[in-house]
BAKOL-680793 format. One record per residue (C-alpha): residue in one letter; x, y, z. Coordinates in steps of 0.001 Angstrom, whole numbers, plus 500000, padded with zeros to 6 digits. Layout:
BEGIN
AXYZ;...
***
This chain:
BEGIN
M396846143615822797;S396864147022821219;P399472147821818562;T401043150364820885;A401422148003823816;A404836146402823878;A405186142682824364;P407150141785827501;R410833141658826727;R412365138216827031;H415681138499828788;V418257136025827516;P421333136425829732;W423965135885827051;A426667136764829592;V425671133548831388;V424642131366828424;V427869131693826435;P430360131029829272;F428201128162830576;A428037126563827128;I431778126866826534;S432752125842830036;G430295122934830049;V431866121501826913;V435377121910828332;H434284120265831609;L433204117184829659;A435968117111827046;R438892117914829352;P437825117365832970;Q441445117399834138;T441423121139833429;F439099121625836407;T439942118838838860;G442712120912840449;I440324123671841507;I437942121431843413;P438116122580847046;T440237120258849174;P437375118759851251;L435652117652848011;R438710116257846190;R437553112700846801;W434898113279844130;D436847115701841923;R436267114095838502;S432604113332839236;L431995116893840433;V433646118302837313;L431499116136835028;V428285116880836930;S428989120620836926;G429700120478833181;V426355118807832510;A424666121333834817;E426261124251832963;L425096122895829605;A421589122272830948;C421394125784832394;A422673127352829165;A420087125430827131;G417306126212829610;L418039129925829481;L417368129831825734;V413928128233826092;P411272130766827110;G409182128193829007;A412220126963830939;R413864130318831534;R412475130875835038;A413723127538836369;A416973127822834400;G417589131323835785;L417209130072839338;A419325126983838636;S422009129092836929;S422269131491839840;G422494128544842236;L425167126896840117;L427196130100839983;L427066130293843768;A427902126593844118;V431051126815841972;W432290130013843602;P434390128080846177;A436185126331843297;N436989129734841794;V438343130869845160;Q440398127669845367;M441794128400841900;S442838131899842981;V444507130538846108;A446434127936844077;L447453130519841476;G448520132914844234;R450744130244845751;R452244129496842350;A452849133185841683;W454532133537845074;R456793130539844346;R457690131498840781;R457763135267841215;D457389135862837494;A455168138277835605;R453040135623833896;S452147133860837151;A451377137180838815;L449154138224835897;T447285134901835905;F446733135211839646;G445552138813839286;I443047137884836592;S441708135031838723;V441162137404841657;L439472140025839466;R437211137289838091;L435739136482841519;P433489139556841873;V432297139137838262;Q430081136320839482;V427856138832841281;P426539140436838064;L426330136986836469;V424083135810839311;R421975138952838910;S421716138393835163;A420649134777835672;L418004135868838175;R416682138523835775;A416003135747833259;R413152134522835436;
***
């Protein structure tokens, strides 16, 4: 390789790695935080799904940091983001119902943030896919 030729840039999607690492730890340490957002048809397995998704998030975060694993981890991360999207929708629905019942500013703000968070997953999926 000539001195002027640039080495291919390795894309580490920190916007995916950091939230996955933090969320994965919380999934395992405090699964009850997430059991309420499991979509109703899957509630039978709520705790198991929370634990499995926490392990998956940690595995994806770690894989995105390893150059040889980045391609597979990028694909897995994008798939995981798509797989948990229904839980995020369920969370917004539940928070919307709570905000409607309580009619207070804090509940309305929490609901609003949860709704604004939903489209953020699109650039996260794109970032995960760029890692490959």
